C-alpha positions in Angstrom: 78.3 -134.2 90.5 78.9 -134.1 86.9 75.1 -134.7 86.2 74.2 -131.9 88.6 76.3 -129.4 86.6 74.7 -130.6 83.4 71.2 -130.2 84.9 72.0 -126.8 86.3 73.3 -125.7 82.9 70.2 -127.0 81.2 67.9 -125.2 83.7 69.7 -121.9 83.2 69.5 -122.3 79.5 65.7 -123.0 79.7 65.2 -119.9 81.8 67.2 -117.8 79.4 65.2 -119.2 76.4 61.9 -118.7 78.3 62.5 -115.0 79.1 63.9 -114.4 75.6 60.7 -115.8 74.1 58.6 -113.6 76.4 60.6 -110.6 75.3 60.2 -111.5 71.7 56.5 -112.1 72.2 56.2 -108.7 73.8 57.6 -106.9 70.7 55.4 -108.9 68.2 52.0 -107.1 67.5 49.0 -107.6 65.3 46.8 -105.0 63.5 44.3 -105.1 66.4 47.1 -104.0 68.8 47.7 -100.7 66.9 46.1 -97.6 68.5 46.5 -94.4 66.6 44.6 -91.0 66.7 44.3 -88.4 64.1 43.5 -84.7 64.3 43.1 -82.6 61.2 43.3 -78.9 60.8 43.0 -76.4 57.9 46.1 -74.3 57.7 45.6 -70.9 56.0 48.6 -69.8 54.0 47.3 -66.6 52.5 44.0 -64.7 52.1 41.1 -64.9 54.5 39.6 -67.9 56.3 38.1 -69.0 59.6 35.5 -71.2 61.2 31.9 -70.0 60.8 29.3 -72.1 62.6 31.8 -75.0 62.8 32.5 -74.8 59.0 35.9 -73.6 57.8 35.3 -71.0 55.3 37.7 -69.1 53.0 37.5 -66.1 50.7 38.0 -66.4 47.0 41.7 -66.6 46.1 42.9 -67.8 49.5 45.6 -70.6 49.8 45.3 -73.3 52.4 46.1 -76.9 53.1 45.1 -79.6 55.6 47.5 -80.9 58.2 47.3 -84.3 59.8 48.5 -84.8 63.4 49.0 -88.5 64.1 49.6 -89.8 67.6 50.8 -93.4 68.4 49.3 -94.9 71.6 50.3 -98.5 70.7 52.0 -100.5 73.4 55.0 -101.3 71.3 58.5 -100.2 71.9 59.4 -99.7 68.2 58.2 -97.1 65.8 55.3 -97.5 63.4 55.4 -96.4 59.9 52.3 -94.4 59.0 50.9 -92.7 55.9 48.1 -90.3 54.8 46.4 -91.0 51.5 44.9 -87.7 50.5 42.6 -86.7 47.6 41.2 -83.2 47.0 38.1 -82.6 45.0 35.7 -79.6 44.3 32.0 -79.3 44.4 32.1 -78.5 40.7 33.3 -82.1 40.2 36.9 -81.2 39.4 39.7 -83.3 41.0 42.3 -80.9 42.3 44.7 -83.5 43.6 44.4 -87.2 43.1 45.3 -89.7 45.8 48.7 -88.7 47.2 50.7 -90.7 49.8 52.2 -88.7 52.7 54.5 -91.0 54.8 56.0 -90.6 58.3 56.9 -92.8 61.3 55.9 -92.4 64.9 57.1 -94.1 68.1 55.1 -95.0 71.1 53.6 -92.0 73.0 54.7 -89.5 70.4 53.0 -87.7 67.5 53.9 -86.6 64.0 52.4 -84.0 61.7 51.9 -84.5 58.0 51.1 -81.6 55.7 48.8 -82.1 52.7 48.7 -80.5 49.3 48.1 -76.7 49.1 44.9 -75.5 47.4 44.4 -72.1 45.8 40.6 -71.4 45.9 39.6 -70.8 42.4 36.2 -69.8 40.9 36.1 -73.1 38.9 35.9 -75.1 42.1 32.4 -74.1 42.9 31.1 -73.7 46.4 33.5 -75.9 48.3 36.6 -78.1 48.3 36.7 -81.5 50.0 39.7 -83.2 51.5 39.2 -87.0 51.5 41.8 -88.9 53.5 42.8 -92.3 54.9 45.1 -93.0 57.8 47.4 -96.0 57.0 50.0 -98.0 59.0 52.6 -100.6 58.0 52.8 -103.9 59.7 54.8 -106.9 58.7 55.6 -105.3 55.4 52.0 -104.6 54.5 50.0 -101.3 54.6 46.7 -101.4 56.6 43.9 -98.8 56.7 43.3 -97.5 60.2 40.5 -94.9 59.5 39.1 -92.7 56.8 37.1 -89.5 56.6 36.8 -86.1 54.8 36.6 -82.4 55.6 35.0 -79.7 53.5 36.2 -76.1 53.2 33.5 -73.8 51.9 33.9 -70.7 49.7 32.6 -67.6 51.5 30.6 -65.9 48.8 27.0 -65.5 50.0 24.4 -66.0 47.2 20.8 -65.2 47.6 17.6 -66.3 45.9 14.4 -64.3 46.5 10.8 -63.6 45.6 9.3 -60.2 45.6 5.7 -58.9 45.2 3.4 -55.9 45.7 -0.3 -55.5 45.9 0.1 -52.5 43.6 0.1 -54.9 40.6 -1.6 -54.2 38.4 -2.9 -51.1 40.2 -2.8 -49.6 43.8 -4.2 -46.5 45.3 -2.1 -43.6 46.5 -4.4 -43.2 49.5 -3.4 -46.6 51.0 0.0 -48.0 51.9 1.2 -50.4 49.3 2.4 -53.9 50.4 6.0 -54.8 49.5 7.1 -58.3 50.6 8.5 -61.6 49.8 11.0 -64.3 50.9 14.8 -64.5 50.7 17.0 -67.6 51.0 20.7 -67.9 51.5 21.4 -70.5 48.8 25.1 -70.7 49.5 27.8 -69.0 51.6 27.5 -70.7 55.1 26.1 -67.6 56.8 25.4 -63.9 56.2 25.4 -61.5 59.1 23.0 -58.6 59.7 21.0 -59.1 56.5 18.9 -56.1 55.4 16.5 -55.9 52.5 16.2 -52.7 50.4 14.0 -51.7 47.4 16.0 -50.0 44.7 13.5 -47.1 44.6 11.9 -47.0 48.1 14.7 -47.8 50.5 14.8 -50.1 53.5 12.2 -52.8 53.6 13.3 -55.1 56.5 16.1 -56.0 58.8 16.4 -59.8 59.1 19.5 -60.4 61.1 21.8 -63.4 60.4 20.7 -66.0 57.8 22.3 -69.5 57.5 22.9 -71.4 54.3 19.6 -73.0 53.2 17.6 -70.8 55.6 14.7 -68.7 54.3 13.1 -65.6 55.9 10.1 -63.6 55.0 10.0 -59.8 54.8 7.3 -57.2 54.2 6.6 -53.5 54.6 3.7 -51.2 53.8 4.9 -48.1 52.1 3.2 -44.8 51.2 3.9 -44.5 47.5 2.9 -41.5 45.4 1.0 -41.9 42.2 3.2 -43.2 39.4 4.8 -46.4 37.9 6.4 -49.0 40.1 9.5 -50.6 38.6 12.1 -51.6 41.1 14.1 -54.6 42.4 15.7 -56.0 45.5 19.0 -55.1 47.1 20.5 -57.2 49.8 23.0 -55.8 52.4 24.9 -58.1 54.7 28.0 -58.2 56.9 30.9 -60.2 55.5 31.8 -62.5 58.4 35.4 -63.0 57.3 36.4 -59.4 57.3 33.5 -57.6 59.0 32.8 -55.3 56.0 29.3 -54.4 54.7 28.4 -55.8 51.3 25.6 -54.7 49.1 24.3 -57.2 46.4 21.8 -56.1 43.8 19.2 -58.6 42.5 18.0 -56.9 39.4 16.1 -60.0 38.3 14.0 -60.0 41.5 11.8 -57.1 40.5 8.3 -55.8 40.9 6.2 -53.7 38.6 2.9 -52.0 39.1 1.1 -48.7 39.1 -0.1 -46.3 41.8 -3.0 -44.0 40.9 -5.0 -41.4 42.7 -8.5 -42.8 43.3 -11.0 -41.0 40.9 -13.2 -38.5 42.6 -16.8 -39.2 41.7 -18.9 -36.0 41.9 -22.1 -38.0 41.5 -21.5 -39.6 44.9 -22.7 -37.4 47.9 -20.9 -37.9 51.2 -21.8 -36.0 54.3 -21.0 -36.1 58.1 -23.3 -34.6 60.7 -23.5 -34.6 64.5 -26.0 -33.6 67.2 -23.8 -30.7 68.6 -22.9 -27.4 67.1 -19.7 -26.9 69.2 -17.8 -28.5 72.0 -15.4 -26.8 74.5 -13.4 -30.0 75.3 -12.9 -33.4 73.6 -15.9 -35.7 73.7 -17.2 -38.9 72.3 -19.9 -38.0 69.8 -22.3 -40.0 67.6 -21.3 -38.9 64.1 -23.8 -39.7 61.3 -22.3 -40.7 57.9 -24.7 -40.3 55.0 -23.9 -41.6 51.5 -25.9 -41.2 48.3 -25.2 -43.0 45.0 -26.2 -40.9 42.1 -23.9 -42.7 39.7 -25.0 -44.9 36.9 -23.6 -48.0 38.6 -24.7 -50.2 41.5 -22.1 -50.0 44.2 -21.3 -53.5 45.4 -19.4 -52.4 48.5 -18.3 -49.2 50.1 -16.0 -48.4 53.1 -15.3 -45.2 55.0 -11.8 -44.4 56.2 -10.4 -41.6 58.2 -7.5 -39.7 56.4 -4.4 -38.5 58.1 -2.8 -35.1 57.6 -1.1 -36.3 54.4 -4.4 -37.7 52.9 -3.5 -41.3 53.6 -6.2 -43.7 54.8 -6.1 -45.5 58.1 -5.1 -49.2 57.9 -8.7 -50.3 58.6 -12.1 -48.8 57.6 -14.1 -47.2 60.4 -17.4 -48.2 58.7 -18.6 -50.7 56.1 -21.5 -49.1 54.2 -22.3 -52.3 52.3 -23.9 -52.2 48.9 -25.7 -49.1 47.6 -27.8 -49.4 44.5 -27.8 -46.5 42.0 -30.1 -43.8 43.0 -30.1 -45.0 46.6 -28.6 -43.7 49.8 -27.6 -45.2 53.2 -26.8 -43.8 56.6 -24.8 -45.2 59.5 -23.8 -43.8 62.9 -20.5 -44.3 64.8 -19.4 -43.0 68.2 -16.0 -41.2 67.7 -13.9 -39.1 70.0 -13.8 -35.6 68.7 -11.5 -32.7 69.7 -12.6 -29.1 69.2 -11.1 -27.0 66.4 -9.5 -30.1 64.8 -10.3 -31.0 61.2 -11.2 -34.7 60.7 -11.0 -35.9 57.1 -13.1 -38.8 56.0 -13.2 -40.6 52.6 -15.6 -43.2 51.2 -14.3 -45.7 48.7 -17.0 -47.3 46.6 -16.4 -50.4 44.4 -18.5 -51.3 41.3 -18.6 -54.6 39.5 -15.7 -55.6 37.2 -13.4 -52.9 38.6 -10.6 -53.0 41.2 -10.4 -49.2 41.4 -13.0 -47.6 43.7 -14.7 -44.2 43.3 -13.9 -41.7 46.0 -15.7 -39.0 47.8 -14.4 -37.0 50.8 -15.7 -34.8 53.6 -13.9 -32.6 56.2 -15.5 -32.4 59.6 -14.8 -30.1 62.4 -16.4 -28.8 65.6 -15.6 -25.4 66.9 -14.7 -24.6 70.5 -16.8 -21.4 70.3 -20.5 -21.0 69.8 -21.8 -20.4 66.3 -21.8 -16.8 65.1 -24.5 -17.4 62.4 -28.0 -18.5 63.1 -29.9 -20.3 60.2 -33.6 -20.8 59.8 -34.9 -23.2 57.1 -38.4 -23.5 55.5 -40.2 -25.2 52.6 -43.5 -24.7 50.9 -46.0 -27.0 52.4 -45.6 -29.5 55.2 -43.4 -32.0 53.3 -41.0 -32.1 50.4 -42.6 -33.4 47.1 -41.3 -36.8 46.1 -38.6 -36.6 43.4 -39.7 -33.3 42.2 -37.7 -30.1 42.2 -38.2 -28.6 45.7 -37.0 -25.3 47.0 -35.6 -24.9 50.5 -35.4 -21.3 51.8 -32.5 -20.4 54.2 -32.3 -17.3 56.3 -28.9 -16.7 57.9 -28.3 -14.0 60.6 -25.0 -12.8 62.0 -25.7 -13.0 65.8 -22.1 -12.1 66.8 -20.6 -8.7 67.6 -18.3 -8.9 64.6 -18.5 -8.8 60.8 -17.8 -12.2 59.3 -16.2 -12.7 55.9 -15.3 -15.4 53.4 -18.5 -17.3 54.1 -19.2 -20.7 52.6 -22.3 -22.7 53.6 -22.9 -26.3 52.6 -25.8 -28.6 53.5 -25.4 -32.3 53.2 -26.2 -33.9 49.9 -27.1 -30.4 48.5 -23.5 -29.5 48.6 -22.6 -25.8 48.6 -25.7 -23.7 48.9 -24.3 -20.2 49.7 -21.1 -18.2 49.3 -20.6 -14.5 50.2 -17.8 -12.1 50.9 -19.3 -10.5 54.1 -22.2 -10.5 56.5 -22.1 -7.6 59.0 -23.0 -8.0 62.7 -26.8 -8.2 63.0 -27.3 -8.5 59.2 -29.6 -11.1 57.8 -29.4 -12.8 54.3 -31.9 -15.1 52.6 -31.1 -17.6 49.8 -32.5 -20.8 48.4 -31.4 -24.3 47.3 -33.1 -26.7 45.0 -33.0 -30.5 45.1 -34.9 -33.7 44.4 -35.7 -36.0 47.3 -36.8 -39.6 47.6 -36.1 -39.9 51.3 -36.4 -37.6 54.3 -33.8 -34.9 54.1 -31.7 -34.1 57.2 -30.5 -30.5 57.0 -27.5 -29.5 59.1 -25.6 -26.7 57.3 -21.9 -26.4 57.8 -20.5 -22.9 57.8 -16.9 -21.9 57.2 -16.0 -18.2 57.7 -13.6 -15.7 59.2 -14.6 -13.6 62.2 -13.2 -10.1 61.9 -12.0 -9.8 65.4 -8.5 -8.8 66.4 -7.2 -12.2 65.4 -9.2 -12.8 62.2 -10.4 -16.1 63.7 -11.2 -18.9 61.3 -14.4 -20.5 62.3 -16.1 -23.7 61.0 -19.2 -25.0 62.7 -22.6 -26.8 62.3 -26.1 -25.6 63.0 -28.7 -27.8 64.6 -30.3 -30.6 62.5 -33.7 -30.1 60.9 -35.5 -33.0 59.2 -37.8 -32.4 56.2 -40.1 -35.3 55.5 -40.8 -36.5 51.9 -44.4 -37.0 50.7 -45.3 -40.7 50.1 -48.4 -42.4 49.1 -50.4 -44.2 51.7 -50.6 -47.3 49.5 -48.3 -49.3 47.3 -47.1 -47.0 44.6 -44.4 -46.6 42.0 -43.2 -43.7 39.9 -41.4 -43.8 36.6 -39.5 -41.1 34.7 -37.7 -41.4 31.3 -34.5 -39.4 31.2 -31.5 -38.8 28.9 -33.4 -39.7 25.7 -31.2 -39.9 22.6 -33.3 -40.5 19.4 -31.1 -39.1 16.7 -31.4 -42.4 15.1 -34.9 -43.7 16.1 -34.0 -47.2 15.1 -31.2 -47.1 17.6 -32.6 -45.0 20.4 -31.4 -45.0 24.0 -32.7 -43.6 27.3 -32.7 -44.2 31.1 -35.7 -45.5 32.9 -35.9 -44.2 36.5 -38.1 -46.3 38.7 -38.9 -45.0 42.2 -40.9 -46.3 45.1 -43.1 -43.5 46.4 -45.5 -45.7 48.3 -45.7 -47.5 51.7 -44.4 -51.0 50.8 -41.2 -52.6 49.4 -41.2 -54.4 46.1 -39.3 -57.5 44.9 -38.7 -59.3 41.6 -39.4 -56.3 39.4 -39.7 -56.8 35.6 -39.6 -53.8 33.2 -41.9 -54.6 30.2 -42.2 -52.9 26.8 -46.0 -52.7 26.3 -45.6 -52.6 22.5 -44.5 -56.2 22.3 -44.3 -57.5 25.8 -40.5 -57.7 25.7 -38.6 -57.9 29.0 -36.3 -54.9 29.1 -34.7 -55.4 32.6 -35.0 -56.7 36.1 -34.6 -55.3 39.6 -34.5 -57.6 42.6 -35.5 -55.2 45.3 -37.0 -51.7 45.4 -37.3 -50.4 49.0 -39.5 -47.5 50.1 -37.8 -44.3 48.9 -35.4 -46.2 46.6 -34.5 -45.1 43.1 -33.3 -47.5 40.5 -32.1 -46.8 37.0 -32.2 -49.1 34.0 -30.2 -47.8 31.1 -31.5 -49.0 27.7 -29.8 -48.9 24.3 -30.5 -50.1 20.8 -34.2 -49.5 21.1 -36.1 -49.3 17.8 -38.7 -46.5 17.7 -38.7 -46.0 14.0 -42.5 -46.5 13.8 -43.4 -45.2 17.3 -43.6 -41.7 18.7 -44.1 -42.7 22.4 -42.3 -44.8 25.0 -44.9 -47.0 26.8 -43.6 -49.2 29.6 -45.0 -51.1 32.6 -43.6 -52.9 35.6 -44.7 -56.3 37.0 -43.6 -57.1 40.5 -44.5 -58.5 43.9 -44.9 -56.8 47.2 -42.6 -57.9 50.1 -45.6 -60.1 51.2 -45.4 -61.8 47.7 -48.6 -60.2 46.4 -48.3 -59.9 42.6 -49.1 -56.5 41.2 -48.3 -54.3 38.1 -48.0 -50.6 37.3 -48.6 -48.9 34.1 -47.3 -45.4 33.4 -48.2 -42.5 31.1 -46.5 -42.7 27.7 -43.5 -40.4 27.1 -43.2 -38.7 23.7 -40.0 -39.6 21.8 -38.9 -37.4 19.0 -35.9 -37.1 16.7 -34.1 -33.8 17.5 -33.3 -33.4 13.9 -37.0 -33.1 13.1 -37.2 -30.4 15.8 -34.3 -28.6 14.3 -36.0 -28.8 10.8 -39.3 -27.5 12.2 -37.6 -24.7 14.1 -35.5 -23.8 11.2 -38.5 -23.7 8.9 -40.4 -21.5 11.3 -37.4 -19.2 11.5 -37.3 -19.0 7.7 -41.0 -18.1 7.6 -40.5 -15.4 10.2 -37.4 -14.0 8.4 -39.2 -14.2 5.0 -42.2 -12.4 6.4 -40.0 -9.7 7.9 -38.2 -9.3 4.6 -41.5 -9.1 2.7 -42.9 -6.5 5.0 -39.7 -4.4 4.8 -39.8 -4.5 0.9 -43.5 -3.6 0.9 -42.9 -0.7 3.3 -40.1 0.7 1.2 -42.3 0.5 -2.0 -45.0 2.4 -0.1 -42.4 5.1 0.8 -41.2 5.4 -2.8 -44.8 5.7 -4.1 -45.5 8.6 -1.7 -42.4 10.4 -2.9 
């Protein structure tokens, strides 16, 4: 019995010790048993700040800190001592706050919030501030790191970089829209809303919408700019996403320079538009013929025809490419265009020469009336054909076939330009006039008349007459003509003149060489001379001190590669000073004779008395 009691006591003691050990074991944990969670948050104390595209952003001068919410999910009945190690640095490299320990304790299933150091956003911090932190817990008297991370708060101060250019550098034409464009990048500032690009002189260029940090967007606009100097820069407008206000930022270093000029009008270029109809009652598609003649001293390497709007600006694309036109030559192209009656259509040709970015310009206004012509024109020449490159007279007879007097009459005819101007032609009256020109190709005559009909409305009337083609005489065999023009021999050792070479025959020539027959020197080359073409070779520094005549020849090939040459009659070259001396001497002789006769006559009178 005694032993039973002892055994029972021992058993009970064992059970107590066993359960006590289990309880002690349950309250003993290791680092792997610790389960914590951490949520950080930026707390704004003053100023402006919010999340923009998941990035917390603050305005300059704002005060803020980071809070740390720590939750304990450890299966442990006691509390756990926790701490936040916090360090605050700036993008400029400055340490705002070195490692600081923020301690607290948290029991199972509960949470605690720790508040970090306050930051006042300063310009010296740069673009951003970074909170680096570590979550620590204490176990068995030792601190252990549970996790670490960092959060960045960015300064909201959008900064832009940009490029800007224009095709008006160095020179643009006022007839054409000038290109203004470039690329803009948000280099810092998280995001800018509703970005718009302005030119400081010419206003809005583009609306680009939102731009994120590091994102680039291109912009461009074609602007009609009057003649003058371009000197402007970019202005950026955007919405401040913190306060919703509109901000304008000038970028004076992002500038463009250039110059807009009016294209020079070249009177030695003839530009004409004709059509097969004299009037139309309704809109129609009509084949318009565009004729261009180059009487400049330059070879035109390319020429384009544009239609002009009511302000004189050219269309975005040319309507015709006339190609190259050598000096003295002409070209003709036809295009089908829809024409409305009584509407003025303005066309311009822009011709480019070598080593120049600025084209020459010639214009022509075309219109078809909705009423029949009130003048009838007859044209005639002497002989069956026009003489080749010789002054030719065309006779015009205009008759007023309407019931009204017409006034303010102006008549033009293609490359001849204005051929007649008068104040009035009465009903039934007929006038005759002439025009003179030199022709190397068949001439298409289609006079354009502009006048006012003296009806009850004083109707303005512009119209065409029918076409009439005058053929030019040409030789029935290969032939070439040469003329020497613009001779300057004031200093015969340094004479200059233009050599005009014309193809008045029936075949084309290639590989032309202009030769001085005095010494066989090569003076110039022409690659091609088509039938009816005129080419000019301008010569300077020619020594004619011991010569009184210009004697030249041309060696060439026909387009079938048959070699041939042409010699021409010599042209007398004289020093105008000698002419002046001779004329002056002759005048002195005449004056002296007159004086002598007068004196002799007076003596005779005195002797009679």
